[in-house]
PQR file with spaces between the fields and no chain letter, atoms N, CA, C, O and H, PARSE charges and radii, in Angstrom:
ATOM       1  N    MET     1       0.991   -1.171   -0.275 -0.4000 1.5000
ATOM       2  CA   MET     1      -0.124   -0.086   -0.260 -0.0000 2.0000
ATOM       3  C    MET     1       0.976    1.275    0.269  0.5500 1.7000
ATOM       4  O    MET     1       1.707    1.449    1.244 -0.5500 1.4000
ATOM       5  N    ASP     2       0.649    2.005   -0.856 -0.4000 1.5000
ATOM       6  CA   ASP     2       1.409    3.222   -0.551 -0.0000 2.0000
ATOM       7  C    ASP     2       1.253    4.295    0.381  0.5500 1.7000
ATOM       8  O    ASP     2       0.225    4.219    1.054 -0.5500 1.4000
ATOM       9  H    ASP     2       0.055    1.863   -1.647  0.4000 1.0000
ATOM      10  N    VAL     3       1.870    5.107    0.563 -0.4000 1.5000
ATOM      11  CA   VAL     3       1.817    5.943    1.860 -0.0000 2.0000
ATOM      12  C    VAL     3       1.281    7.550    1.425  0.5500 1.7000
ATOM      13  O    VAL     3       1.731    8.370    0.624 -0.5500 1.4000
ATOM      14  H    VAL     3       2.705    5.169    0.016  0.4000 1.0000
ATOM      15  N    GLN     4       0.324    7.566    2.184 -0.4000 1.5000
ATOM      16  CA   GLN     4      -0.427    9.209    1.496 -0.0000 2.0000
ATOM      17  C    GLN     4       0.251   10.427    2.025  0.5500 1.7000
ATOM      18  O    GLN     4       0.431   10.577    3.234 -0.5500 1.4000
ATOM      19  H    GLN     4      -0.042    6.900    2.835  0.4000 1.0000
ATOM      20  N    PRO     5       0.648   11.338    1.089 -0.5600 1.5000
ATOM      21  CA   PRO     5       1.340   12.849    0.994  0.2800 2.0000
ATOM      22  C    PRO     5       0.858   13.084    2.458  0.5500 1.7000
ATOM      23  O    PRO     5      -0.157   12.789    3.088 -0.5500 1.4000
ATOM      24  N    THR     6       2.172   13.824    2.765 -0.4000 1.5000
ATOM      25  CA   THR     6       1.491   14.343    3.974 -0.0000 2.0000
ATOM      26  C    THR     6       2.071   15.964    3.943  0.5500 1.7000
ATOM      27  O    THR     6       2.132   16.722    4.910 -0.5500 1.4000
ATOM      28  H    THR     6       2.998   14.063    2.253  0.4000 1.0000
ATOM      29  N    ASN     7       2.401   16.198    2.793 -0.4000 1.5000
ATOM      30  CA   ASN     7       3.232   17.799    2.672 -0.0000 2.0000
ATOM      31  C    ASN     7       2.828   17.978    1.230  0.5500 1.7000
ATOM      32  O    ASN     7       2.496   16.995    0.567 -0.5500 1.4000
ATOM      33  H    ASN     7       2.351   15.582    2.006  0.4000 1.0000
ATOM      34  N    LEU     8       2.842   19.290    0.678 -0.4000 1.5000
ATOM      35  CA   LEU     8       2.739   19.764   -0.595 -0.0000 2.0000
ATOM      36  C    LEU     8       3.250   18.913   -1.734  0.5500 1.7000
ATOM      37  O    LEU     8       2.644   18.306   -2.618 -0.5500 1.4000
ATOM      38  H    LEU     8       3.111   20.089    1.217  0.4000 1.0000
ATOM      39  N    GLN     9       4.818   19.068   -1.404 -0.4000 1.5000
ATOM      40  CA   GLN     9       5.543   18.446   -2.338 -0.0000 2.0000
ATOM      41  C    GLN     9       5.802   16.876   -2.580  0.5500 1.7000
ATOM      42  O    GLN     9       6.316   16.332   -3.557 -0.5500 1.4000
ATOM      43  H    GLN     9       5.310   19.560   -0.686  0.4000 1.0000
ATOM      44  N    GLN    10       5.265   16.282   -1.336 -0.4000 1.5000
ATOM      45  CA   GLN    10       4.991   14.743   -1.330 -0.0000 2.0000
ATOM      46  C    GLN    10       3.808   14.780   -2.337  0.5500 1.7000
ATOM      47  O    GLN    10       3.874   14.108   -3.366 -0.5500 1.4000
ATOM      48  H    GLN    10       4.848   16.723   -0.542  0.4000 1.0000
ATOM      49  N    LEU    11       2.798   15.505   -2.078 -0.4000 1.5000
ATOM      50  CA   LEU    11       1.514   15.400   -3.323 -0.0000 2.0000
ATOM      51  C    LEU    11       2.129   15.373   -4.479  0.5500 1.7000
ATOM      52  O    LEU    11       2.323   14.326   -5.098 -0.5500 1.4000
ATOM      53  H    LEU    11       2.745   16.051   -1.242  0.4000 1.0000
ATOM      54  N    ARG    12       2.532   16.647   -4.918 -0.4000 1.5000
ATOM      55  CA   ARG    12       3.380   16.624   -6.040 -0.0000 2.0000
ATOM      56  C    ARG    12       3.835   15.946   -6.891  0.5500 1.7000
ATOM      57  O    ARG    12       3.700   15.830   -8.109 -0.5500 1.4000
ATOM      58  H    ARG    12       2.374   17.497   -4.415  0.4000 1.0000
ATOM      59  N    ASP    13       4.557   15.374   -5.903 -0.4000 1.5000
ATOM      60  CA   ASP    13       5.546   14.092   -6.423 -0.0000 2.0000
ATOM      61  C    ASP    13       4.686   13.100   -6.672  0.5500 1.7000
ATOM      62  O    ASP    13       4.884   12.574   -7.768 -0.5500 1.4000
ATOM      63  H    ASP    13       4.667   15.469   -4.914  0.4000 1.0000
ATOM      64  N    ALA    14       3.748   12.627   -6.013 -0.4000 1.5000
ATOM      65  CA   ALA    14       3.044   11.520   -6.104 -0.0000 2.0000
ATOM      66  C    ALA    14       2.324   11.778   -7.346  0.5500 1.7000
ATOM      67  O    ALA    14       2.389   10.808   -8.101 -0.5500 1.4000
ATOM      68  H    ALA    14       3.587   13.055   -5.123  0.4000 1.0000
ATOM      69  N    ILE    15       1.531   12.954   -7.899 -0.4000 1.5000
ATOM      70  CA   ILE    15       0.954   13.395   -8.905 -0.0000 2.0000
ATOM      71  C    ILE    15       1.966   13.234  -10.359  0.5500 1.7000
ATOM      72  O    ILE    15       1.642   12.630  -11.381 -0.5500 1.4000
ATOM      73  H    ILE    15       1.479   13.742   -7.285  0.4000 1.0000
ATOM      74  N    MET    16       2.803   13.702  -10.195 -0.4000 1.5000
ATOM      75  CA   MET    16       4.077   13.724  -11.242 -0.0000 2.0000
ATOM      76  C    MET    16       4.376   12.066  -11.682  0.5500 1.7000
ATOM      77  O    MET    16       4.481   11.826  -12.884 -0.5500 1.4000
ATOM      78  H    MET    16       3.067   14.192   -9.365  0.4000 1.0000
ATOM      79  N    SER    17       4.503   10.996  -10.740 -0.4000 1.5000
ATOM      80  CA   SER    17       4.585   10.111  -10.785 -0.0000 2.0000
ATOM      81  C    SER    17       3.216    9.246  -11.504  0.5500 1.7000
ATOM      82  O    SER    17       3.243    8.157  -12.077 -0.5500 1.4000
ATOM      83  H    SER    17       4.418   11.192   -9.763  0.4000 1.0000
ATOM      84  N    ILE    18       2.347    9.916  -11.314 -0.4000 1.5000
ATOM      85  CA   ILE    18       1.234    8.987  -11.930 -0.0000 2.0000
ATOM      86  C    ILE    18       1.067    9.496  -13.141  0.5500 1.7000
ATOM      87  O    ILE    18       0.658    8.731  -14.015 -0.5500 1.4000
ATOM      88  H    ILE    18       2.325   10.801  -10.848  0.4000 1.0000
ATOM      89  N    TRP    19       1.304   10.705  -13.431 -0.4000 1.5000
ATOM      90  CA   TRP    19       0.748   11.608  -14.372 -0.0000 2.0000
ATOM      91  C    TRP    19       1.853   11.021  -15.570  0.5500 1.7000
ATOM      92  O    TRP    19       1.631   11.471  -16.694 -0.5500 1.4000
ATOM      93  H    TRP    19       1.637   11.326  -12.721  0.4000 1.0000
ATOM      94  N    THR    20       2.771   10.268  -15.476 -0.4000 1.5000
ATOM      95  CA   THR    20       4.044   10.084  -16.103 -0.0000 2.0000
ATOM      96  C    THR    20       3.675    8.871  -16.901  0.5500 1.7000
ATOM      97  O    THR    20       4.193    8.554  -17.972 -0.5500 1.4000
ATOM      98  H    THR    20       2.952    9.903  -14.562  0.4000 1.0000
ATOM      99  N    LYS    21       2.705    8.210  -16.255 -0.4000 1.5000
ATOM     100  CA   LYS    21       2.036    6.956  -16.567 -0.0000 2.0000
ATOM     101  C    LYS    21       0.761    6.718  -17.356  0.5500 1.7000
ATOM     102  O    LYS    21       0.213    5.680  -17.728 -0.5500 1.4000
ATOM     103  H    LYS    21       2.284    8.467  -15.386  0.4000 1.0000
ATOM     104  N    ILE    22       0.484    7.893  -17.483 -0.4000 1.5000
ATOM     105  CA   ILE    22      -0.669    7.705  -18.138 -0.0000 2.0000
ATOM     106  C    ILE    22      -0.452    7.758  -19.851  0.5500 1.7000
ATOM     107  O    ILE    22       0.102    8.673  -20.461 -0.5500 1.4000
ATOM     108  H    ILE    22       0.928    8.737  -17.181  0.4000 1.0000
ATOM     109  N    SER    23      -0.966    6.685  -20.362 -0.4000 1.5000
ATOM     110  CA   SER    23      -0.757    6.732  -22.174 -0.0000 2.0000
ATOM     111  C    SER    23      -0.972    7.810  -22.869  0.5500 1.7000
ATOM     112  O    SER    23      -1.600    8.821  -22.553 -0.5500 1.4000
ATOM     113  H    SER    23      -1.416    5.942  -19.866  0.4000 1.0000
ATOM     114  N    GLU    24      -0.232    7.457  -24.168 -0.4000 1.5000
ATOM     115  CA   GLU    24      -0.826    8.782  -24.671 -0.0000 2.0000
ATOM     116  C    GLU    24      -2.311    8.366  -25.543  0.5500 1.7000
ATOM     117  O    GLU    24      -3.180    9.179  -25.858 -0.5500 1.4000
ATOM     118  H    GLU    24       0.277    6.636  -24.425  0.4000 1.0000
ATOM     119  N    GLU    25      -2.327    7.085  -25.787 -0.4000 1.5000
ATOM     120  CA   GLU    25      -4.163    6.805  -26.075 -0.0000 2.0000
ATOM     121  C    GLU    25      -4.918    7.031  -25.379  0.5500 1.7000
ATOM     122  O    GLU    25      -6.056    7.232  -25.803 -0.5500 1.4000
ATOM     123  H    GLU    25      -1.621    6.424  -25.530  0.4000 1.0000
ATOM     124  N    CYS    26      -4.594    7.115  -23.758 -0.4000 1.5000
ATOM     125  CA   CYS    26      -5.516    7.733  -22.406 -0.0000 2.0000
ATOM     126  C    CYS    26      -5.923    9.189  -23.232  0.5500 1.7000
ATOM     127  O    CYS    26      -6.862    9.620  -23.902 -0.5500 1.4000
ATOM     128  H    CYS    26      -3.669    6.952  -23.413  0.4000 1.0000
ATOM     129  N    PHE    27      -4.715    9.608  -22.782 -0.4000 1.5000
ATOM     130  CA   PHE    27      -4.953   11.226  -23.170 -0.0000 2.0000
ATOM     131  C    PHE    27      -5.709   11.746  -24.351  0.5500 1.7000
ATOM     132  O    PHE    27      -6.489   12.678  -24.156 -0.5500 1.4000
ATOM     133  H    PHE    27      -3.952    9.257  -22.239  0.4000 1.0000
ATOM     134  N    GLN    28      -5.524   11.095  -25.932 -0.4000 1.5000
ATOM     135  CA   GLN    28      -6.127   11.239  -27.212 -0.0000 2.0000
ATOM     136  C    GLN    28      -7.548   10.888  -26.475  0.5500 1.7000
ATOM     137  O    GLN    28      -8.383   11.737  -26.162 -0.5500 1.4000
ATOM     138  H    GLN    28      -4.890   10.338  -26.090  0.4000 1.0000
ATOM     139  N    TYR    29      -7.649    9.657  -26.284 -0.4000 1.5000
ATOM     140  CA   TYR    29      -9.600    9.649  -26.083 -0.0000 2.0000
ATOM     141  C    TYR    29     -10.112   10.782  -25.273  0.5500 1.7000
ATOM     142  O    TYR    29     -11.163   11.355  -25.563 -0.5500 1.4000
ATOM     143  H    TYR    29      -6.970    8.968  -26.538  0.4000 1.0000
ATOM     144  N    LEU    30      -9.289   11.142  -24.146 -0.4000 1.5000
ATOM     145  CA   LEU    30      -9.956   11.849  -22.885 -0.0000 2.0000
ATOM     146  C    LEU    30     -10.539   13.581  -24.280  0.5500 1.7000
ATOM     147  O    LEU    30     -11.605   14.195  -24.258 -0.5500 1.4000
ATOM     148  H    LEU    30      -8.436   10.677  -23.911  0.4000 1.0000
ATOM     149  N    VAL    31      -9.574   13.759  -25.039 -0.4000 1.5000
ATOM     150  CA   VAL    31      -9.163   14.959  -25.826 -0.0000 2.0000
ATOM     151  C    VAL    31     -10.502   14.890  -26.973  0.5500 1.7000
ATOM     152  O    VAL    31     -11.191   15.879  -27.223 -0.5500 1.4000
ATOM     153  H    VAL    31      -8.707   13.260  -25.056  0.4000 1.0000
ATOM     154  N    GLU    32     -10.672   13.805  -27.477 -0.4000 1.5000
ATOM     155  CA   GLU    32     -11.818   13.642  -28.304 -0.0000 2.0000
ATOM     156  C    GLU    32     -12.957   13.283  -28.068  0.5500 1.7000
ATOM     157  O    GLU    32     -13.863   13.188  -28.896 -0.5500 1.4000
ATOM     158  H    GLU    32     -10.112   13.002  -27.274  0.4000 1.0000
ATOM     159  N    SER    33     -13.029   12.991  -26.614 -0.4000 1.5000
ATOM     160  CA   SER    33     -14.590   12.901  -26.065 -0.0000 2.0000
ATOM     161  C    SER    33     -14.828   14.157  -25.230  0.5500 1.7000
ATOM     162  O    SER    33     -15.529   14.094  -24.220 -0.5500 1.4000
ATOM     163  H    SER    33     -12.293   13.068  -25.941  0.4000 1.0000
ATOM     164  N    MET    34     -14.278   15.262  -25.618 -0.4000 1.5000
ATOM     165  CA   MET    34     -14.515   16.584  -24.770 -0.0000 2.0000
ATOM     166  C    MET    34     -15.770   17.535  -25.415  0.5500 1.7000
ATOM     167  O    MET    34     -16.575   18.263  -24.836 -0.5500 1.4000
ATOM     168  H    MET    34     -13.709   15.314  -26.439  0.4000 1.0000
ATOM     169  N    PRO    35     -15.616   17.254  -26.708 -0.5600 1.5000
ATOM     170  CA   PRO    35     -17.335   17.564  -27.272  0.2800 2.0000
ATOM     171  C    PRO    35     -18.699   17.111  -26.772  0.5500 1.7000
ATOM     172  O    PRO    35     -19.773   17.697  -26.637 -0.5500 1.4000
ATOM     173  N    ARG    36     -18.245   15.730  -26.517 -0.4000 1.5000
ATOM     174  CA   ARG    36     -19.842   15.170  -26.139 -0.0000 2.0000
ATOM     175  C    ARG    36     -19.787   15.063  -24.662  0.5500 1.7000
ATOM     176  O    ARG    36     -20.647   14.519  -23.970 -0.5500 1.4000
ATOM     177  H    ARG    36     -17.373   15.254  -26.627  0.4000 1.0000
ATOM     178  N    ARG    37     -18.692   15.635  -24.235 -0.4000 1.5000
ATOM     179  CA   ARG    37     -18.742   15.576  -22.548 -0.0000 2.0000
ATOM     180  C    ARG    37     -19.283   17.247  -22.281  0.5500 1.7000
ATOM     181  O    ARG    37     -19.998   17.414  -21.293 -0.5500 1.4000
ATOM     182  H    ARG    37     -17.994   16.077  -24.798  0.4000 1.0000
ATOM     183  N    ILE    38     -18.939   18.510  -23.173 -0.4000 1.5000
ATOM     184  CA   ILE    38     -19.315   19.619  -23.176 -0.0000 2.0000
ATOM     185  C    ILE    38     -20.954   19.440  -23.348  0.5500 1.7000
ATOM     186  O    ILE    38     -21.777   19.930  -22.574 -0.5500 1.4000
ATOM     187  H    ILE    38     -18.358   18.375  -23.976  0.4000 1.0000
ATOM     188  N    LYS    39     -21.202   18.801  -24.282 -0.4000 1.5000
ATOM     189  CA   LYS    39     -22.905   18.590  -24.760 -0.0000 2.0000
ATOM     190  C    LYS    39     -23.224   18.242  -23.830  0.5500 1.7000
ATOM     191  O    LYS    39     -23.991   19.097  -23.387 -0.5500 1.4000
ATOM     192  H    LYS    39     -20.534   18.403  -24.910  0.4000 1.0000
ATOM     193  N    ALA    40     -23.060   16.865  -22.659 -0.4000 1.5000
ATOM     194  CA   ALA    40     -23.685   16.555  -21.717 -0.0000 2.0000
ATOM     195  C    ALA    40     -24.297   17.504  -20.494  0.5500 1.7000
ATOM     196  O    ALA    40     -25.381   17.695  -19.944 -0.5500 1.4000
ATOM     197  H    ALA    40     -22.437   16.170  -23.018  0.4000 1.0000
ATOM     198  N    VAL    41     -22.835   18.008  -20.405 -0.4000 1.5000
ATOM     199  CA   VAL    41     -23.244   19.059  -18.772 -0.0000 2.0000
ATOM     200  C    VAL    41     -23.784   20.413  -19.448  0.5500 1.7000
ATOM     201  O    VAL    41     -24.168   21.321  -18.710 -0.5500 1.4000
ATOM     202  H    VAL    41     -21.954   17.852  -20.852  0.4000 1.0000
ATOM     203  N    LEU    42     -23.818   20.557  -20.859 -0.4000 1.5000
ATOM     204  CA   LEU    42     -24.973   21.702  -20.996 -0.0000 2.0000
ATOM     205  C    LEU    42     -26.075   21.378  -21.324  0.5500 1.7000
ATOM     206  O    LEU    42     -26.938   22.232  -21.118 -0.5500 1.4000
ATOM     207  H    LEU    42     -23.507   19.819  -21.458  0.4000 1.0000
ATOM     208  N    LYS    43     -26.516   20.088  -21.941 -0.4000 1.5000
ATOM     209  CA   LYS    43     -27.840   19.370  -21.826 -0.0000 2.0000
ATOM     210  C    LYS    43     -28.206   19.543  -20.409  0.5500 1.7000
ATOM     211  O    LYS    43     -29.190   20.227  -20.128 -0.5500 1.4000
ATOM     212  H    LYS    43     -25.815   19.395  -22.109  0.4000 1.0000
ATOM     213  N    ALA    44     -27.295   18.820  -19.232 -0.4000 1.5000
ATOM     214  CA   ALA    44     -27.852   18.429  -17.808 -0.0000 2.0000
ATOM     215  C    ALA    44     -27.901   20.059  -17.311  0.5500 1.7000
ATOM     216  O    ALA    44     -27.907   20.195  -16.088 -0.5500 1.4000
ATOM     217  H    ALA    44     -26.496   18.264  -19.460  0.4000 1.0000
ATOM     218  N    LYS    45     -27.931   21.135  -18.006 -0.4000 1.5000
ATOM     219  CA   LYS    45     -27.620   22.308  -16.935 -0.0000 2.0000
ATOM     220  C    LYS    45     -26.699   22.691  -16.148  0.5500 1.7000
ATOM     221  O    LYS    45     -26.797   23.696  -15.444 -0.5500 1.4000
ATOM     222  H    LYS    45     -27.926   21.025  -18.999  0.4000 1.0000
ATOM     223  N    GLY    46     -25.534   21.801  -16.188 -0.4000 1.5000
ATOM     224  CA   GLY    46     -24.528   21.897  -15.327 -0.0000 2.0000
ATOM     225  C    GLY    46     -24.699   20.531  -14.347  0.5500 1.7000
ATOM     226  O    GLY    46     -23.702   20.061  -13.800 -0.5500 1.4000
ATOM     227  H    GLY    46     -25.454   20.985  -16.760  0.4000 1.0000
ATOM     228  N    GLY    47     -25.909   19.987  -14.184 -0.4000 1.5000
ATOM     229  CA   GLY    47     -26.231   19.262  -13.034 -0.0000 2.0000
ATOM     230  C    GLY    47     -25.290   17.772  -13.459  0.5500 1.7000
ATOM     231  O    GLY    47     -24.464   17.800  -14.371 -0.5500 1.4000
ATOM     232  H    GLY    47     -26.719   20.369  -14.629  0.4000 1.0000
ATOM     233  N    PRO    48     -25.476   16.945  -12.923 -0.5600 1.5000
ATOM     234  CA   PRO    48     -24.749   15.850  -12.925  0.2800 2.0000
ATOM     235  C    PRO    48     -24.980   15.117  -13.884  0.5500 1.7000
ATOM     236  O    PRO    48     -26.156   14.925  -14.191 -0.5500 1.4000
ATOM     237  N    THR    49     -23.772   14.411  -14.737 -0.4000 1.5000
ATOM     238  CA   THR    49     -24.011   13.634  -16.444 -0.0000 2.0000
ATOM     239  C    THR    49     -23.397   12.488  -16.013  0.5500 1.7000
ATOM     240  O    THR    49     -22.751   12.429  -14.966 -0.5500 1.4000
ATOM     241  H    THR    49     -22.816   14.567  -14.487  0.4000 1.0000
ATOM     242  N    ARG    50     -23.555   11.637  -16.718 -0.4000 1.5000
ATOM     243  CA   ARG    50     -22.510   10.173  -16.726 -0.0000 2.0000
ATOM     244  C    ARG    50     -21.304   10.137  -16.809  0.5500 1.7000
ATOM     245  O    ARG    50     -20.731    9.049  -16.858 -0.5500 1.4000
ATOM     246  H    ARG    50     -24.080   11.685  -17.568  0.4000 1.0000
ATOM     247  N    TYR    51     -20.694   11.190  -16.842 -0.4000 1.5000
ATOM     248  CA   TYR    51     -18.891   11.218  -16.830 -0.0000 2.0000
ATOM     249  C    TYR    51     -18.669   11.645  -15.573  0.5500 1.7000
ATOM     250  O    TYR    51     -17.516   11.797  -15.168 -0.5500 1.4000
ATOM     251  H    TYR    51     -21.159   12.074  -16.803  0.4000 1.0000
């Protein structure tokens, strides 16, 4: 089990460690999904969506 960050620098380090492990394909999917995500938010008038 990973240790929880106890200060801002540890939190930054943890975020950067995870960030570098996200695949380019994942980023591409997220970018391509933005128009439908925005449409869902607008349709829900800012309320909850399935995202």
